[in-house]
Structures are given as structure tokens and as C-alpha cells.
N, C-alpha and C positions, 0 to 999 in steps of 0.2 A: 287911610289912603290906599288904595292899590292903583299901581302905574297901569297908564292901556300901553297898548303894542307900539303905538305912534310915540308916545313918551319915552317907552322905551329906544324904541332906534335913534331919537334925536338924542339922549343921554348917550349913546354909543357911539353914535357920528358928531358930534357935538363936543367941546369943552366946555364943562362947567366947573366953579370952587364949592366945595360943600364942607362945612364945617366939623362933621363929623368924619374925622379919620379913618372910620373903618368902612364908612360907605364911602368914601374915594378909594380906597383899598379895592373894594365889590367892584366897582364900575370900570378901574381900570383894567383887571382880571377879565372883566366881560367885555370889555373892548378888546381886547387881544385874541379873544376867542370870536368874538363877531368878526375881526379882521382876515381872522382863517379863515372862517367859514361862514360866508354874511347869506346863510341861507334862512328860511322862515322857520324851520322848526330851531336852528341855535335861537334866533330871536324871542321864539317861544319860551326856550328855558332860561335865557336871560331874562325877561319878565319874569318867571315864576321865581328866580330866585332873588330877584329885586324886591319882589312880593313879600318876599317869605323874611325879608332882611327887616322890612319898613314895619312889620308886622310885628316881630321881634322887640324893636327896637322903637315903637311907636312912641315912647314918654321923651327919648333925647333928640328926636329927629324935627322938630318943630320950625327949626330954621329952614332945612332942607327941605321940608316941606314947600317952603314961600317958593325957591328955586322951581323944582319938581313941579310945580304947579303953574307955573308959567308957559312951560312947553307946551 
């Protein structure tokens, strides 16, 4: 699964609870970065980081995929 730019923006602006601690920490860190610099380039960078994480940990992310898919 790859997140879109729109899904990334929703992830960074809204509050969701995820089952994987590592993913929750990543999203929290990216929310801070995006809050400090809400530019399109920051959003693109955050999307890339999320997609790398999701690719790397696809096997354990099934519950969280369902949350992301609803965005």
C-alpha cells in the first residue's frame, strides 16, 4: 500500500490511533515537522517516509492499513 498526498495530509492533520508503536511514533514526528513547515515539499517528504515505512513493515501493518484506507 502506498499513501497518497491527500492521505498523508489527513494523517498529519487529524488524530488516529494505530496499533503499531513504531508507526505511531513516525506519524507523531512527522506531524511536528509538518506543523513547523506546512509546505508542499515537507508534505512530499513526509509521504515518502511513510511509504518507506509501510513497504518495510507491510507484514505487520494490516490493522493500520484499514485505518489509512478510510482516509
